[in-house]
C-alpha positions as CSV (number, residue, x, y, z in Angstrom):
1,M,25.4,115.2,82.6
2,E,24.7,111.8,84.0
3,P,23.8,108.9,81.8
4,K,20.1,109.3,80.9
5,S,19.3,105.6,81.6
6,W,20.8,105.7,85.1
7,A,18.8,107.7,87.5
8,A,20.7,109.0,90.6
9,P,18.7,109.3,93.8
10,P,18.1,112.7,95.3
11,G,21.2,114.3,96.6
12,F,23.5,112.2,94.4
13,K,24.9,112.6,90.9
14,W,27.0,110.6,88.4
15,V,30.5,111.8,87.7
16,A,32.6,110.6,84.7
17,I,36.3,110.0,85.2
18,R,38.7,109.4,82.3
19,M,41.4,106.9,83.4
20,T,44.5,106.5,81.3
21,V,45.4,102.8,80.7
22,D,49.1,102.7,81.4
23,L,51.6,99.9,80.7
24,G,54.3,101.5,82.8
25,A,52.3,102.2,86.0
26,C,52.9,99.8,88.9
27,D,49.6,100.7,90.6
28,H,46.2,102.4,89.9
29,V,46.7,106.0,91.0
30,L,44.7,109.2,91.4
31,N,45.5,112.6,92.6
32,P,43.0,113.5,95.5
33,D,43.5,117.2,94.9
34,T,42.4,117.2,91.2
35,C,39.7,114.6,91.5
36,P,36.2,116.0,90.7
37,V,35.0,114.3,93.9
38,D,36.3,115.6,97.2
39,L,37.5,112.2,98.6
40,K,39.0,113.9,101.7
41,K,35.6,115.5,102.5
42,L,33.9,112.2,102.2
43,G,36.5,110.6,104.5
44,L,37.2,107.8,101.9
45,I,41.0,108.1,101.9
46,K,42.4,105.4,104.1
47,M,45.8,105.5,105.9
48,T,47.9,102.5,104.8
49,Q,51.1,100.9,105.7
50,A,52.6,102.4,102.5
51,V,51.8,105.9,103.9
52,L,53.4,105.1,107.3
53,E,56.5,103.7,105.6
54,G,56.8,106.7,103.3
55,V,56.4,104.8,100.1
56,T,57.1,106.8,96.9
57,Y,56.5,106.1,93.2
58,G,58.7,107.2,90.4
59,S,57.0,109.6,87.9
60,A,57.7,109.4,84.2
61,S,60.0,112.4,84.6
62,G,61.9,110.6,87.4
63,H,60.5,112.7,90.3
64,P,59.3,110.9,93.4
65,L,55.6,110.9,94.2
66,T,54.5,110.3,97.8
67,N,51.7,107.8,98.5
68,E,49.1,109.8,100.4
69,G,46.7,106.9,101.1
70,E,44.2,104.6,99.4
71,V,40.6,104.7,98.3
72,E,38.4,101.9,97.1
73,I,35.7,102.9,94.6
74,S,32.8,101.2,93.0
75,A,32.3,102.5,89.5
76,F,30.5,101.6,86.3
77,T,31.8,101.3,82.8
78,P,29.7,102.8,79.9
79,E,28.8,99.1,79.1
80,G,27.1,98.9,82.5
81,H,29.7,96.7,84.2
82,E,30.3,97.3,87.9
83,I,34.0,97.4,88.7
84,K,35.8,97.8,92.1
85,I,39.1,99.8,91.9
86,T,41.6,100.3,94.7
87,L,43.5,103.6,93.9
88,Q,46.6,104.9,95.5
89,M,46.4,108.6,96.2
90,V,49.5,110.2,94.5
91,G,50.2,113.6,93.1
92,V,49.9,112.5,89.5
93,T,48.8,114.6,86.5
94,K,46.0,112.3,85.5
95,P,44.4,109.1,86.9
96,L,46.2,105.9,85.7
97,L,45.0,102.3,85.5
98,A,48.0,100.0,85.7
99,V,47.8,97.2,83.1
100,R,49.8,95.0,85.5
101,K,47.0,95.3,88.1
102,I,44.2,94.8,85.5
103,C,45.8,91.6,84.3
104,A,46.5,90.4,87.9
105,A,42.8,90.7,88.6
106,G,41.9,88.1,86.0
107,N,41.6,90.3,82.9
108,R,43.3,90.6,79.6
109,V,44.0,94.0,78.0
110,V,44.0,94.3,74.2
111,F,45.3,97.3,72.3
112,D,44.2,97.2,68.6
113,D,43.4,99.9,66.0
114,E,41.3,97.5,64.0
115,A,37.8,96.3,64.9
116,P,36.6,95.5,67.6
117,G,39.3,98.0,68.9
118,S,41.0,98.0,72.2
119,Y,39.3,96.6,75.3
120,I,39.7,95.0,78.7
121,E,38.2,91.5,78.9
122,D,37.2,89.7,82.1
123,K,38.7,86.2,81.3
124,A,36.0,84.4,83.5
125,S,32.9,86.1,82.1
126,G,34.0,87.4,78.7
127,A,32.6,90.8,79.6
128,R,34.4,93.6,77.7
129,T,35.1,97.2,78.6
130,A,36.0,99.5,75.7
131,I,39.3,101.4,75.7
132,S,39.1,104.6,73.7
133,K,42.1,106.1,72.0
134,E,42.2,109.9,72.2
135,D,45.1,112.0,71.1
136,G,47.3,108.9,71.1
137,T,46.4,107.9,74.7
138,Y,44.4,104.9,75.7
139,A,41.7,105.5,78.3
140,V,38.7,104.0,80.0
141,W,35.8,106.1,81.2
142,V,34.1,105.2,84.4
143,W,31.1,106.6,86.1
144,V,31.0,107.0,89.9
145,M,27.9,108.1,91.9
146,V,28.7,110.7,94.6
147,P,26.9,112.9,97.0
148,E,26.3,116.3,95.3
149,E,27.9,118.2,98.1
150,A,31.2,116.2,97.6
151,S,31.6,117.2,94.0
152,R,34.0,120.0,93.0
153,K,32.3,122.3,90.5
154,N,35.1,124.8,89.8
155,N,38.1,122.5,89.7
156,P,40.5,122.6,86.8
157,F,40.5,118.8,87.0
158,N,44.1,118.4,85.6
159,G,43.3,115.3,83.5
160,L,39.8,114.6,84.8
161,E,36.8,115.8,82.9
162,F,33.0,116.0,83.3
163,V,31.5,115.0,80.0
164,D,28.1,114.8,78.4
165,Q,26.8,111.4,77.4
166,E,27.1,112.2,73.7
167,E,30.9,112.7,74.2
168,L,31.3,109.1,75.4
169,V,30.5,105.8,73.7
170,E,26.8,105.2,73.4
171,F,25.3,103.7,76.6
172,N,23.5,100.5,76.0
173,V,22.1,99.9,79.5
174,T,18.4,99.2,79.8
175,G,16.6,98.2,82.8
176,F,19.5,99.3,85.0
177,T,18.3,98.9,88.6
178,R,21.4,99.5,90.7
179,L,21.2,103.1,91.7
180,A,23.9,103.5,94.3
181,A,27.3,102.1,94.9
182,N,27.9,100.2,98.2
């Protein structure tokens, strides 16, 4: 279910993606085959120099993972902040946000079990995005607007989930006027 205060235009819908915040990841990564959005069908995956050079990443288990391209997405946090993320397409189990890249983009990442909890803070604006802790893993939920025909309805998602608004933090977005990503 899409956030109630964010109306998607006809033919589009909101998709929630849970992205694990990872201290060990060197780049933001997503598996194009398990994503609830068919990025290949949309033609969003770009060929990069890394693909041409056969760049691989090391997995936590030590196995090489081949870079299959790159996608840039515009997403929204539950707090209503628009974020731009460049993701490398890699055969990972779940989407990962690299703390290294988050910090390099002018943010600080705080992990804390006490109030106000864990968050990503934009150092320039002070805007914060909550990091949830679920089953010992820290994650950020982002919402992406996609054409309905590009969503995968019967995919096992392998680490990605569709969720109802009630399962996320409460949305506190009123008067939200941005209806579509660029």
